Every structure is written in structure tokens, then in C-alpha cells.
N, C-alpha and C positions, 0 to 999 in steps of 0.2 A: 405588338408587345413592346412596352416602353423599356428603355435602357435603364439599368440600375444606376442609382445615384452614386456619384464619385465619393470616395472616402478620402478626406483630406487630413493628413498628419504632417506636422512640421513643414507646411508649405508644399507638400508633395500630393499629387492626385493619383489615386489607385482606382482604375476602372476594370481591372482584370484580376483573376485569382478567385478562390472560393470565399464565400461568406461562411464563417465558422461560428457556431454557437458553443458556449462552454458553460456547463452547469457547475455550481460550486466555485464561481469565479471571484468571489470576494476574499477568499483566504486560501492558504495552503498551496497545493500543486495547481489547483484551478486558477488561482490568482497569478502564479508565476507563468503559466501557459498563456493566460490572457494578455499579460504584459508583453510576452515574447511575440505573440501573433499580431497584436495591435501595432507593433513596431516593424512588422515584416513587410517588405515590398511585394511579397508573394500572396498576401492575404488582402482581399478587398475590404472586408468589414468583420469586426468581432462583435457578436451578440453575447453579452455577459448575463448569465442567469443565476440569481441567488436570492435568498430571503432578505438580504440587506445589500445596499449599494457599496461597492468598493471603489478603489482608486485605480482606474485603468484608462489613461488618456485615449480618446478616440473611440472607445467602446460604446455600443448602444445597450443600455441596461434594461433588463426585464426583472423587476423585483417581485419574486413570487416563490411559492413552495413547489418543488419539482413533482410533488404528489398531486398537484392540482391539474385535472385533465384540461383545463383552459390553457395549459402551456402550449398545446397544439396551435392555438391562434397566435401565439407570441413567437413562433418560430418562422416568422415571415418578415422580410424587409422589402419595402416598396412593392408589396403584393407578390413577391417571389419567395419561395421557401429557402431557408438557409441550405447550403450545400452539404455541410458536415456538422455533426453535433458530437462534442466530446463530453461524456458524462463523468463528472468528477464529484458530484454532490453525494458523498458517502459518509456515513458515520462509522469510523473505525476506532473510536475512542475507547481505551481499555476500561474507563470508569463508567461508561454508559450502561444503562440497564439493558441486558442482553435481548430481552423480548422487544423492547422499544427500538433498539438498534436494528434488529432484524426486520421489524415492520417497516422502518424508514428505508432501509437499504433495498429491500425487495420490492416494496410498493413503488418507491421512487424510480427504480430501474424499469419496472414494468410499465409505469405511466410514461416515462420518457420514450421508451421504444414504441409504444402504441401511438403517442403523440407525434413522434418523428414520422412514422409511416403515414399518419393521417394528414400531416402537413406537406408531405412530398419530399422530405429530406432523403437524400440518396445514400448517406452513410452515417452510421453511429459508431463511435469509438468508445469501448468500455475498458475500464482499468480494473484488473483484479490483482493477482499476485502469483508468482511462481510457486507459492505454497500449495496451489491447487493440484500440482503434480503429486504431492505427498512426499514425505521424507521416509524413504525405505532403504534398508541395508543393501539391497541388490539393485538400486537405481543405477542406470548408466551415468557415467561422469564424462562429459556433460550430457544433459537430457536434450533430445531434439524437440522442437515445438509441437510436433504431432504425437508425442508420447501420450498415451491415455492418462486421464486424470484419476489418480488413485488415492487422493486425499479423502479423509473422512471429516465429519463436522465436529471433531473433538478438540480442535484448537481454536483460539480466539478468532472470531470473524470468518474462519474458513468456510463454515456452513453457509454464511451469507454470500461469500465469493463463489462458491460452487453453484448456488441458486442463480446468481447473476450470470454465470457462464451458461447455465441451462437456458435461461431466458434469451441470452444472446444467440444460442444455436437455433432456438425455435423461431425467433423473429423473422428471418428471411423466408421460412416456410409459410408462416402465417401472413406475411406481408411481402409478396413478390415485388422485387424492385428495390427493396431495402437491403443494403449490405451492412454487415457488422464486422468490425475489426476489434480484436481483443488484445490488450497489452498487459503482459505479466512481468512486473519487476521483481528482482531478487530482493534481499533485505534492504529496505529503503532507509536512507540516511540523509539528514539535512533538515533539522527542525522537526523530526518525527519522534513520536513516543509510542513504541510498540513493545510487545513481549520480548522480541528479539533484540531491540536496542537496550532494553532494561537488563538484559543478560550481562551487559558490560558495566552496569552500575554496581554489581555485587563486589564484595571485598575479595572473593575468590571466584574463579570461573568454574562452575559446576560441570564436571565431566562424568558421564555415566560409564561405568566400567564396561569394557568390551566394545564400546561404540567407536565409530570412526567418522566424525563430522568433517565436512569441508565448508568453508565460509566464502560466500560470494555476496558482494554488496552492490547496491545501485544508488548512486547519488541522485538527489531530486533533480539536479540540473541535467543529468543524462536522461532521466525519465522525461523531462519536459522536452528535450530535443528529439527524443524518440516519438513523443506524442505529436510534435510538429511534423515529423515525417508522415505519421498516420493522417493528420488533419489535411496535409497537402496531397494525400493519396500517392505518396512515393513508395509506400509499403502497405500491405494489407494482410488480412487473414489473422491467424493466431501468432502473436509475436512475443518472445521473451526478451527482456532487456536487463543488462547488468554489466559489471566490469568484466573485462576479459580474464578468463582463468578463475582461480580460486586460491584460498589459503588453507593449509592444513591447521589443525588445532594447535599443534606445537608452534607453528609460525605465529598464530594469533597470540599465544601466550608470550612468546619472545618479544613481539612488537609492542604488545600492550604493557608488558611488565607486570601483569597480574598472574599470580600463581594459581594453579588448578586445585580443586578439591574434588577428589574422585569418590563416587558412591556406587554401590551396587544398584542395578536397574530397579529391583523391587523396592528398595528403600527410597530412591529418588522419586519414582513414579507414585509410590504410596503416599509419601509426604506431600507431594504436589496436589494429589487428588484430595487428601484430607484437608489441607489448607483452603483449597478452593471451595470444598463442600461447606466448610465453616464460614465462608464469606470473608476470609482474611486476605486472600489474594485475588486479583482480577484474572489471573492466568490459569486455565484448566491444565490438567496433566498432559493433554495432547500437545501443548506448546513445546514440551520437552523433546518430543520426537524430532523437532526441527533443529535441535542442538545435538542430536545423536547421530543422525544419518544424513547422507548427502542429498541435496536437491538443486545442484548446480545446473544452470541452463546454458545453452550454446549461443543463443541470440543470432542464429545463422540467417534468419530471414531479414532482419534489419541490416546485418552486415552485407548481404547480397544486394540490398538496395543502396549501399554506399554509406550507411550510418556507422559511426565509430564512437565508443565511449571516450569522454575526455578525462575521466577519472580512473585511477587504478584501485584495486582492492586495498593496497597499503595506504594510499592517500585517503580513501573514504574511512578506513578504520581509524586513522589519525584524527580525522575531523570528528568522528563519533566520540572518541575518547575525550576530545576537547569539549564537546557538547555536554557530556555527562559528568564532567569533573565536578566534584562537590555534591553529587547526588549519591544516595546510598540505598541500595535495594537488597532485600533478602527474600528469596523465594518469590520474586516478582512483585513484592510489596515495598513501596517507598517508605523509608523510615524517617522519623523526625530526628532532630539533632541529638536528643538525649539517647534514643534507641541506637542511632548510628554510632555515637561515641562508645557505647557499651559494646556493640558488635565489633567495631574496628579494634577495640582493645584486646579482643580475644586472640588466640593463637592458632595457627595452622588450620587443619581441617575441621576443627570444632566450631569455627565461625558460623558457617551456615547451619550446622546442626543445632547449635545453641539458639540461634535466632529462630529457627523453625519450631523448636520445642517450646520456646518462650511464647511464641504466637499461639500455639495450640493450647498451652496451659492458661493463657490469658482468656482465650475464647471459652474454654470449659468453665473457668471460674465465673465469667460473666453470665454464662447460660445455666450455671448450676449443674453442669454435667459431672 
């Protein structure tokens, strides 16, 4: 058996450590992880997989669609399978067609798992979300990693993530010798656009009467460092990642300086469902559950492995508020400048209600309802 070729970066030679493949390596979290691992003395080589080539010095590029079964042949370097594959080629865009998004996410994950097993890859790392635990009023605070997954498919992308989790559980049984690690981040912040980050773009923070949310964030830098632990096999199994502790809703309001707008549950859920049904907002009513009930995670498995977050919830919230400054959202829908000016000129609790009613009236007029 021939020795693997050395990986040379910045004049240094790396002949030990794993060869790590990363799907979705041209952008987002995949790109950040590829850059981090390509610069690591603990990684022999990074194989970057994406539909387009990105800028990652020292990486070996495989430009292809992750749904192509031929990916199995590309998970080899010098005749040897890569050691670990981190799958980050997911479509979680709020504006994507839901059916196309699900088809891409599920088929891509299924193909990657099958290809990894066929190539002889020993470990696949999947990334979903702590949302798979579900947001329930009687959830433990915090949740242990082995808490059963009680989420339903009623929130944006959660159905896809639950199916990815199911595929991850099945893979080792279908392919003995393949290990699967799952990483579940809390509310992800740092160049992200999700239903939960858009919550902080509203002129008022919607609070459902009688609910008791807790807010826990995860900065993308902490997710990347947690994925490095998984790629280097310093931690394995089902792992949650986020800042230590959580913020109460009152703390979020005080830190953000954004006042609340409280609505009865039936009104809030009904309006959200109606707007989504009319195609006016990308977020279904199920997204509201995650702003009503706790789904804080402990992250104990990563902590036991020696990992610690570098960001606090307060720091991540401050970064999120800086990122969304100047954006205006009502009921999950981004407003143009004219709509935003009108909404922000309103007063008190009528802001979101007026915005919601205006959207419904506009849709009905357009459709002749």
C-alpha cells in the first residue's frame, strides 16, 4: 500500500491526520469549515465538494452535484478513501420552492451517505438543527442530547432536517462500518437568514400571550469549531451546540431595545397560517412555536470532549442586531422601503397587526377574493 501524498501548505508538510471531505465547501458554513481545516496542522488534506469552485488554499476540488452517484468515485485521494465527510450542501433558503428544497436536501443526503459507504469513508458528519427536538412548553431546560425528537414538519425546513436525521440513523444499519455523527446547532447567527433571525427584523417583538420562550444562539464560528471536533473525531454521536445558558424574553427585549407586541395564541397562529397560505410569507405558522416555547440544549457531549463556545448569547444577539439593522420584516415578510416607512410610522401594538391586515387585503384584492 503506497503512502498518502504529503499535503503542503505555507511551506509545511502534513503526512498525518485525516483526509476530510466537505460538501457545500464553496460558500457559507462549508466554506468557513474548509478554510479552517485546510489551515490546520491536524488535517492531512481537505477535499472540497461543490457545484462551483471556491477559494480554499490547499484544498482538492471536486466540482459536482452532491446528488450525482458518481460522487462515490470522487471521495478518494491517491487511491484511498477520505476518512471523514462533513455534509453541508443543504438548501435552507426561506425563498426556495419547498418541494424543490426538500428534494435537494433529502436526495443529496441519501446520495452522500450511500456514496460514502461505497467509497469506504469511515465517518459522515451531518448538520441539522436543535429545532428537531421540538419547541414544547414542558421541555427540560436545557435538553440532553438523547432527548427524543418531538418536532413536527410544520416549521420551515424542519421536515427536511427530520428526514436527514432518519437517514443518518438508518445508514450504519444499512452500511456496517459507517459511523454517523449529527451536529445540532441552536439559533444560528453570522450571515444567516432564517425565520428566527428575521424575528429580530420586526418593529416589535411578537410575544404570544402565556408563552415562556428562552433564547439560545449559536454563532457560526462556534459551529465551525464544533464541526472541527467532529471531523477530527474528538467527539461523536448526536451533539448539540450553542452558547452556554440562555436568555429570557425580557432580557432579549432589554438588550435589543425592541418593545414587545403581545397577541393571543389563536390570533398569532391564525394570522401566520393565513399569510403563509396566501403565499405572502415564507414562514408557516409552525415557526412561531420556536418563539413561544423553550428548546435550549446543554451541549454536554461537546463539553465533555473539551470544546467550549467562544461566544456568549449576549454577544451573538448584539451581532445579530447589527446584521439586521436597516431591514424591516412584518410577519416574516421583508418589506420594501415604502412599506417599511409606513409600518414604522405606526404606534404601539398596532404595528404588526396593521402590517398583517394590509398584506391580507392586498392579496385578496389581487386574487379577487
